[in-house]
C-alpha positions as CSV (number, residue, x, y, z in Angstrom):
1,X,114.9,88.2,112.0
2,X,111.2,87.6,111.8
3,X,108.9,90.1,113.5
4,X,105.5,88.8,114.5
5,X,102.3,90.3,115.8
6,X,100.9,89.6,119.1
7,X,97.4,88.4,118.3
8,X,96.6,87.2,121.8
9,X,94.3,89.5,123.7
10,X,93.8,89.3,127.3
11,X,90.4,88.4,128.8
12,X,90.4,91.8,130.4
13,X,90.5,93.5,127.0
14,X,87.8,91.2,125.7
15,X,85.5,91.9,128.7
16,X,86.1,95.7,128.3
17,X,85.2,95.5,124.6
18,X,82.1,93.5,125.3
19,X,81.0,95.9,128.0
20,X,81.5,98.9,125.7
21,X,79.5,97.3,122.9
22,X,76.7,96.3,125.2
23,X,76.5,99.8,126.6
24,X,76.3,101.3,123.1
25,X,73.6,98.9,122.1
26,X,71.6,99.6,125.3
27,X,72.0,103.4,124.8
28,X,70.8,103.4,121.1
29,X,67.9,101.0,121.9
30,X,66.7,103.2,124.7
31,X,66.9,106.2,122.3
32,X,64.8,104.4,119.7
33,X,62.2,103.2,122.2
34,X,62.0,106.5,124.2
35,X,61.4,108.7,121.1
36,X,58.0,107.2,120.3
37,X,55.0,109.5,120.7
38,X,52.1,108.1,122.6
39,X,49.8,110.1,120.3
40,X,51.2,108.7,117.0
41,X,48.6,107.7,114.5
42,X,51.0,106.0,112.1
43,X,50.0,102.4,112.8
44,X,46.2,102.2,112.6
45,X,44.9,99.0,114.3
46,X,41.0,99.1,114.5
47,X,37.8,101.1,114.9
48,X,35.2,99.8,117.4
49,X,31.7,101.2,117.7
50,X,30.7,102.2,121.3
51,X,27.4,103.1,122.8
52,X,25.3,103.1,119.6
53,X,25.4,106.9,119.4
54,X,27.6,106.9,116.3
55,X,30.6,107.0,118.5
56,X,33.8,105.0,117.8
57,X,37.1,104.1,119.4
58,X,40.0,104.2,117.1
59,X,43.0,102.2,118.2
60,X,46.6,102.8,117.1
61,X,49.7,100.6,117.8
62,X,52.5,102.7,119.3
63,X,54.9,99.9,119.9
64,X,54.3,96.3,118.9
65,X,56.1,93.7,121.1
66,X,54.8,90.7,119.2
67,X,55.4,87.4,120.9
68,X,57.3,88.9,123.9
69,X,54.3,90.6,125.5
70,X,51.5,93.1,125.1
71,X,51.5,96.0,122.6
72,X,51.6,99.6,123.6
73,X,48.5,101.1,122.1
74,X,46.6,104.5,122.1
75,X,42.9,105.1,121.8
76,X,40.9,108.0,120.5
77,X,37.1,108.6,120.9
78,X,35.5,110.0,117.8
79,X,32.2,110.5,115.9
80,X,34.3,110.8,112.7
81,X,32.8,114.2,111.8
82,X,32.8,116.6,114.8
83,X,35.6,115.5,117.1
84,X,38.4,113.2,117.9
85,X,39.6,113.1,121.5
86,X,42.8,111.3,122.8
87,X,41.8,108.9,125.6
88,X,45.2,107.5,126.5
89,X,47.9,105.0,126.0
90,X,48.2,101.6,127.7
91,X,49.9,98.2,127.4
92,X,47.1,95.9,126.1
93,X,48.4,92.9,128.1
94,X,47.9,94.7,131.4
95,X,44.8,96.9,131.0
96,X,42.8,99.1,128.8
97,X,39.7,101.4,128.7
98,X,36.0,100.6,129.1
99,X,33.2,102.8,127.7
100,X,29.7,103.1,129.1
101,X,27.0,105.5,127.8
102,X,24.2,107.1,129.8
103,X,21.8,109.3,127.7
104,X,24.0,112.2,126.6
105,X,27.1,111.2,128.7
106,X,29.9,108.8,128.2
107,X,31.9,107.3,131.1
108,X,35.4,106.2,130.3
109,X,37.2,104.0,132.8
110,X,40.9,103.1,132.8
111,X,41.2,99.5,133.8
112,X,44.5,97.9,134.9
113,X,45.5,94.5,136.2
114,X,46.7,94.4,139.8
115,X,49.2,91.9,141.2
116,X,46.6,89.2,141.7
117,X,45.5,89.3,138.0
118,X,42.3,91.0,138.9
119,X,41.2,94.1,137.0
120,X,40.7,97.3,138.9
121,X,39.5,100.7,137.8
122,X,42.3,103.3,138.2
123,X,40.5,106.4,136.9
124,X,37.1,107.5,135.6
125,X,36.2,110.4,133.3
126,X,32.7,111.5,132.2
127,X,32.0,113.6,129.2
128,X,28.9,115.1,127.6
129,X,28.5,113.7,124.1
130,X,26.7,116.8,122.9
131,X,29.5,119.1,124.2
132,X,32.2,116.9,122.5
133,X,30.3,117.2,119.2
134,X,30.1,121.0,119.6
135,X,33.8,121.3,120.3
136,X,34.9,120.4,116.8
137,X,38.4,119.6,118.2
138,X,40.5,116.9,116.6
139,X,43.5,115.5,118.5
């Protein structure tokens, strides 16, 4: 008597296995993406001068999407010797920050794209440059 194995699996078993594997992949992917710090300075991108007052904006990539969309980046305002201040994080395909200087003040505006592909200002902050330099705080 020959004993054989039943190698046929039902479509129900296959669907359950696929669903379980898909759920595990989704779970571990969300863990990896969710554990990124918006203040990470591991992936330096660029330094851009602003206002001509020896002020610079340092940009760091938090999560690079590549060809699939915009990157998630964070920006810091600094004079490189007295302070570095975290400005914020944004998706560079849908917004960013703009900087304007007036004498001893800097105006930082968060700009986002609305549904009609127009840019709107969602928030504005104004800082005293001399007070920032006195603070000696580095984020």
